[in-house]
C-alpha positions, 0 to 999 in steps of 0.5 A, spaced: 870 683 509 865 677 510 860 676 504 853 676 504 853 669 501 857 667 507 853 670 512 847 667 509 850 660 508 852 660 516 845 663 518 842 657 514 846 652 517 845 655 524 837 655 522 838 647 521 842 645 527 837 649 531 831 646 529 831 641 535 832 647 540 826 649 544 826 657 543 827 656 535 822 651 535 817 655 539 818 662 535 817 658 528 810 655 531 808 661 534 809 665 527 806 659 523 800 659 528 799 667 528 800 667 520 795 661 519 790 664 524 791 671 520 791 668 513 784 664 515 781 670 518 783 675 512 781 670 506 775 667 509 772 675 511 774 677 504 771 672 500 765 672 505 764 680 504 764 679 497 759 674 497 755 678 502 756 684 497 754 680 491 748 677 494 746 684 497 747 687 490 741 683 488 737 689 491 740 693 485 740 688 480 747 690 478 754 693 482 753 700 479 747 703 476 746 710 472 739 713 473 737 719 468 731 721 464 734 719 458 739 714 455 746 713 457 751 717 452 755 713 447 761 716 450 759 713 457 757 706 453 764 706 450 768 707 456 764 701 460 766 697 454 773 698 454 773 696 461 770 690 460 764 691 464 757 687 463 751 692 462 744 692 460 738 698 460 731 698 463 726 703 461 721 704 467 715 708 466 708 709 469 702 708 465 695 705 464 694 697 463 687 696 460 683 689 459 676 688 457 674 688 465 678 695 467 684 699 467 689 700 472 695 705 473 702 701 474 709 701 474 712 698 467 719 696 466 722 694 459 728 690 459 732 685 455 733 678 457 740 680 460 736 683 466 737 683 472 745 682 472 745 680 479 739 676 482 733 673 478 726 674 476 721 669 479 714 668 476 708 663 477 704 660 471 698 660 475 694 664 480 693 658 485 700 655 484 706 655 489 711 653 484 716 658 481 720 659 475 726 663 473 726 666 467 724 673 463 718 675 459 718 673 451 717 678 446 709 679 446 709 677 453 708 681 460 709 679 467 704 682 472 704 682 480 698 678 483 694 685 485 694 687 477 691 680 475 685 682 481 685 689 479 684 688 471 679 682 472 684 677 468 687 670 469 694 668 466 694 668 458 689 673 457 691 679 453 691 686 456 693 693 452 699 697 454 699 704 450 698 701 443 700 694 444 697 688 445 701 683 450 699 677 453 699 677 461 703 670 461 705 669 468 705 672 475 711 676 477 713 674 484 720 677 485 723 682 482 730 684 485 730 691 483 725 695 487 722 702 483 724 709 486 720 715 487 712 715 485 713 708 481 715 704 487 708 705 490 705 702 484 703 695 482 709 693 477 709 689 471 715 687 466 716 686 459 721 685 453 724 691 451 723 689 444 715 691 445 717 698 447 717 701 440 710 698 439 707 701 445 709 708 443 709 710 450 716 713 450 715 720 446 718 727 447 716 730 454 714 723 457 716 722 464 721 716 463 726 713 467 732 710 464 737 705 468 743 703 465 746 697 469 753 695 470 757 689 473 764 688 473 770 687 478 771 692 483 777 695 480 774 696 473 768 699 477 772 704 481 775 706 474 769 707 471 765 711 476 771 716 477 771 717 469 763 717 469 763 723 474 767 727 469 762 725 463 755 726 467 750 730 464 744 734 468 739 729 471 744 723 471 746 720 477 750 714 479 747 709 484 750 704 488 748 699 494 749 705 499 745 709 495 739 705 493 738 701 500 741 704 506 739 698 511 743 693 507 749 697 506 749 699 513 748 691 515 754 690 510 758 695 513 758 693 520 759 686 518 765 688 515 767 692 521 767 686 525 770 682 521 776 687 520 776 687 528 777 680 528 783 680 523 786 686 528 785 681 534 789 676 530 794 680 529 795 683 536 795 676 539 801 674 533 805 680 535 804 679 543 806 671 541 812 673 537 815 679 541 815 674 547 818 668 543 823 672 540 825 675 547 826 668 549 830 666 543 835 672 543 836 671 551 838 664 550 843 666 544 848 670 548 853 665 548 852 663 541 853 671 539 859 671 543 863 665 540 861 669 533 864 675 535 870 671 538 871 668 531 872 675 528 865 677 526 863 684 527 857 686 531 853 688 524 855 681 521 853 678 528 846 681 527 846 680 520 847 672 521 841 672 526 837 677 522 838 672 516 836 666 520 830 670 523 828 671 515 829 664 514 824 661 519 819 667 518 819 666 510 818 658 511 813 659 517 809 665 513 809 660 507 806 654 511 801 659 515 798 662 509 798 655 506 794 652 512 790 658 512 788 657 505 786 650 506 782 651 512 778 657 509 776 652 503 774 647 508 770 652 512 767 654 506 765 647 504 763 645 511 758 651 511 756 650 503 748 649 505 748 656 509 752 661 505 750 664 499 751 660 492 756 665 489 762 665 493 768 668 489 775 665 488 780 665 493 784 672 492 792 671 491 793 678 493 789 677 500 794 671 501 800 675 499 798 680 504 797 675 509 804 673 508 807 680 508 803 681 514 807 675 518 814 678 515 812 685 517 810 683 524 816 678 525 821 684 524 817 689 527 817 685 534 822 680 533 828 685 531 829 689 537 831 683 541 836 681 536 839 688 536 842 686 543 846 680 540 850 685 536 852 688 542 854 681 546 862 682 548 866 677 546 868 676 553 862 673 555 865 666 553 869 666 559 865 671 564 857 669 563 855 675 567 857 680 562 850 682 558 849 686 552 847 693 553 839 694 552 836 697 546 833 704 548 826 704 549 824 708 544 827 704 539 823 698 541 817 701 542 817 705 536 819 700 532 813 696 535 808 701 534 810 703 527 809 696 525 802 695 528 800 701 525 802 699 518 799 692 519 792 695 522 792 700 516 794 694 511 788 690 514 783 696 511 781 698 518 778 705 518 782 710 522 777 711 527 778 704 529 786 704 528 786 710 532 781 708 538 786 701 539 792 705 538 791 711 543 786 707 548 791 701 548 797 705 549 793 709 555 791 703 558 798 700 558 801 706 561 795 707 566 795 700 568 803 699 568 803 704 574 797 701 578 801 695 577 807 697 580 804 700 586 800 694 587 806 690 587 810 694 592 804 694 596 804 686 595 811 686 597 810 689 604 804 684 605 807 678 603 813 679 608 809 676 613 806 671 610 808 663 609 814 661 605 811 658 600 807 665 598 814 669 598 818 664 594 812 663 589 811 670 588 818 672 589 820 672 581 814 677 580 816 682 586 824 681 585 823 684 577 817 688 577 818 691 570 818 684 568 812 682 572 808 688 569 810 686 562 807 679 563 801 681 566 799 686 561 801 681 555 796 676 559 791 682 560 791 684 552 790 676 550 784 676 555 781 683 553 782 681 546 778 674 546 773 677 551 772 683 546 771 678 540 765 675 544 762 681 547 762 684 540 759 678 537 753 677 542 752 684 542 752 687 535 748 681 533 743 682 539 743 690 537 742 688 529 736 683 531 733 688 536 733 693 530 730 687 525 725 683 529 722 677 526 715 681 526 718 687 523 713 691 518 714 688 511 708 692 508 707 700 507 700 702 506 700 710 503 695 714 500 690 713 506 684 718 505 682 722 512 675 719 512 678 712 511 683 712 516 679 710 522 676 704 518 682 702 515 686 702 522 681 697 525 681 692 519 688 692 519 689 691 526 685 685 526 690 682 520 697 684 523 700 683 530 705 689 528 702 696 526 706 702 526 703 709 528 699 712 522 702 719 520 699 724 516 703 726 509 703 732 505 708 733 499 712 740 500 718 743 496 724 746 500 725 753 497 730 757 501 735 757 507 736 763 511 732 767 505 737 765 500 734 760 494 736 753 496 739 752 489 744 757 490 745 755 497 747 748 495 750 749 488 756 745 487 753 739 492 751 734 487 747 730 493 744 736 495 742 738 488 738 732 487 735 732 494 732 739 492 729 737 485 723 733 488 718 734 493 719 731 500 714 728 504 712 732 510 709 730 516 707 733 523 708 729 530 707 731 537 712 725 540 719 723 537 717 717 533 720 710 535 727 709 532 729 716 532 733 720 537 735 727 538 742 729 537 742 736 537 737 741 539 730 740 543 724 736 540 719 742 540 720 749 544 715 753 547 710 756 542 713 763 542 714 765 535 711 765 528 716 760 525 714 753 525 719 749 529 721 743 525 726 737 526 731 735 521 734 728 520 741 729 521 744 726 515 739 730 511 741 737 514 749 735 513 747 735 506 744 741 505 749 745 510 743 746 516 744 748 523 739 748 529 736 755 528 736 756 521 730 759 517 728 754 512 722 755 507 717 750 504 712 751 498 706 747 501 700 746 496 702 753 493 703 757 499 710 759 503 711 757 510 717 759 514 720 754 519 726 754 524 730 748 525 729 746 532 733 739 532 736 734 529 734 727 529 738 720 528 733 715 524 734 708 525 732 706 517 733 699 519 726 699 523 722 699 517 717 704 520 715 710 517 721 715 517 721 722 515 727 727 513 723 733 516 717 733 521 713 739 523 711 741 530 703 739 530 698 745 531 702 750 526 699 748 519 692 749 517 688 743 515 692 742 509 689 736 504 693 730 506 693 722 506 696 718 511 702 713 511 703 707 516 707 700 515 705 693 518 707 686 518 703 680 515 705 673 515 707 670 508 701 665 508 696 671 509 698 675 503 691 673 500 687 677 505 691 683 502 686 682 496 680 683 500 683 689 504 685 692 497 678 691 495 675 695 501 679 700 500 681 701 493 684 708 493 690 705 498 696 703 495 701 698 498 708 696 498 711 689 499 718 690 502 719 683 504 724 682 499 729 687 502 727 684 509 729 677 507 736 680 504 737 683 511 736 677 515 740 673 510 746 678 511 745 677 519 745 670 519 751 670 514 755 675 519 753 671 525 756 664 522 762 668 520 763 671 527 762 664 530 767 661 525 772 666 526 771 666 533 774 659 533 781 661 530 782 668 534 781 663 541 786 658 538 791 664 537 790 667 544 791 660 547 797 659 543 800 666 545 798 664 552 803 658 552 808 662 548 808 667 554 809 662 559 814 658 556 818 664 554 819 666 562 820 658 564 827 658 564 828 662 571 822 658 574 825 651 572 832 653 575 829 656 581 825 649 582 831 645 581 835 649 587 829 648 591 829 641 590 836 640 591 835 643 598 830 638 600 823 641 598 818 636 596 815 636 589 808 638 592 811 645 595 814 646 588 808 645 585 804 650 590 809 655 589 807 655 581 800 655 583 800 661 587 804 665 582 800 663 576 794 664 580 796 671 581 798 672 574 791 670 571 787 673 576 790 680 576 790 679 568 783 678 568 781 683 573 785 688 568 782 685 562 775 686 565 776 694 566 780 694 559 774 691 555 769 696 558 773 702 556 774 699 549 767 697 548 765 704 550 770 707 545 768 702 540 760 703 541 760 710 541 766 712 536 765 706 531 759 702 531 754 708 533 751 703 538 748 705 545 753 702 551 751 699 558 756 696 563 757 688 562 757 685 569 758 678 566 765 680 565 766 679 572 768 672 571 774 674 567 779 674 573 777 666 574 777 665 567 784 668 567 787 664 573 784 658 571 787 658 564 794 661 566 794 656 571 793 650 567 798 652 561 803 654 567 803 648 570 803 644 564 809 648 562 813 647 568 811 639 569 818 637 567 821 641 574 817 635 578 819 630 573 826 631 572 832 630 577 834 636 580 841 634 579 840 633 571 837 640 571 842 644 574 848 640 570 844 642 564 843 649 566 836 650 564 
């Protein structure tokens, strides 16, 4: 028995001798480029996503927050300390601030100097100054928002009273990354040092206080802490992450990660096609070598082992170099884009690099091993009789191994199952459908071309004589064009969709507590100041009490998210038309008025939390009176629109004239912010909330996603071009042999050139046409199932047949150049 050591030594020697062989070199560089592009995408997207998440977490001030009406327990603090998390605590409350000129209700936050854990506080020293500084109030100081200085009639340096404590209003607070929640979010804000909290004597038994325990740490530690925290939570405690605190930011990040994952998937698909084509070519050129090994005494298994070890050698070297090239490329990319990216960029994760290396090796084995298996069946008589060929592998082995490999690789790329299943089932279905269609077209083409010029018949003879091979080539090129076109399509349309949801003049202020007798006058003045004012909506607080005659506490028992929802009042409104950015997903907007129950429309995620269905009876306590309502429809709400949105909307005309206020949102340019003071002085009861900081975060994420997509697109397109070249190169030997025979029979170089031109033009045009159809179908599935976006046809994709023809003709003619540049006799003697 030949030992593995001997087989390994033999495989290493063969690998070294074959470094000059075209097939071996092509396989090596195909894998190198595939792994390099894949590792670049993986490393770049992983670091960029972490950076964007860190940047977005400034809105939360930490990675994870525990909210409660009392401080965190000692047990919870001990667990966090053991996991190495960095933490701090804030105490937030509403109280009256007083000065010698007046009093004003404000939302006050008492924090330590470690606050915030993510982001920074910014302030100005003078009212009329534009220079900002980073810092934190010292003991004895309090920072106030600009509106409070005007309301209290003070200037920086004046003293104000907070509870029983006298503090100096030293600075104007211009930026606090963490917005308040609940009613305090709609009040002007102030921040003070935690050391002064006891002196205010505000925190007393029964006081409405919100404690926020902020935590910062690595992803694994935070995940462990959250898992353990769920077992230690006490009533009135809740865990908050970016997804909970800022759905628009979280959704933007989620879509960004979906696209970056899609880019990684495209790179892997291109790598798989490249490796499969080059491995098939490599194996077909090794039949004589395998026959010699069999003649020298190796068994079929030992012969397969030699070529498999050879494959592993080239795979390990190419994958290692590919990861190194990818790591270097993404470092250079981050350096070049330093001014446009977030300041905090996490270091390169070694695990991501190892995963890219493993992905390359797995892809190589999954797509290159089936062709090598045939080498174990090469008969020794092949040395004397060249017409003997090994038995082909069963189709289920080849396609089953490739499909299993692709599924595993896609799962390891952390793609969601919806995207994975969409690609697999959609790709398989499209391949089968297009394969049968192509076979029928080729047979019809054979009959048509039988009466055409000789150059057409000879040029397309290779395709017509081997329809299965022709179909596989066209489908391979179709996949490449489809992948590249899909990347371009999603890049443009996803960003356009996001930008449409968040235009440049999106509302950046909310105005509420607008009294009914002031609503008309306020709307008139606001219209003169803002170019974009949202509709005004009446609002009234209500408490949900029953679902289908069952107390709501019993209906949602055991559902923490639903329990938190029913523990507070809900802002209710009524409207005759569907609000902008809302879409009915189930039921009808307002049914005919034929019942005593009030029709309501419910936001679909809110309905899912409460377990509601269309037709359910829901009761509300509004101003001390019970109202029976019936769910008539579910709505999908565009929370990114910065328009007033509501979980529950009542049909108009059913409710009596309840005491209510009005709510709207509007856009105001930053240079016109001082006019808000005049507006507030005219309507002192109106409260205004500035959400400009969150809009800046959203636009920052969109800009970074756009930059990432443009950068990753270059690597995906480069990988696609290399796959095209590998595909053409793997099918060239037969064409070169045919060209040599034609030259030997007296045809001209121009005639041979024309043959290749016709063949590659047909390949490219058919591939582009099928890619057009595939992109439309794939985008329809992705938009509906994954991205939840509206879909429409894309007529501009009609250029794909022209692009496919031009691209494949250029690469094909370049690859066949030696047919016309080399003597036919030399080619025939060499046999290739």
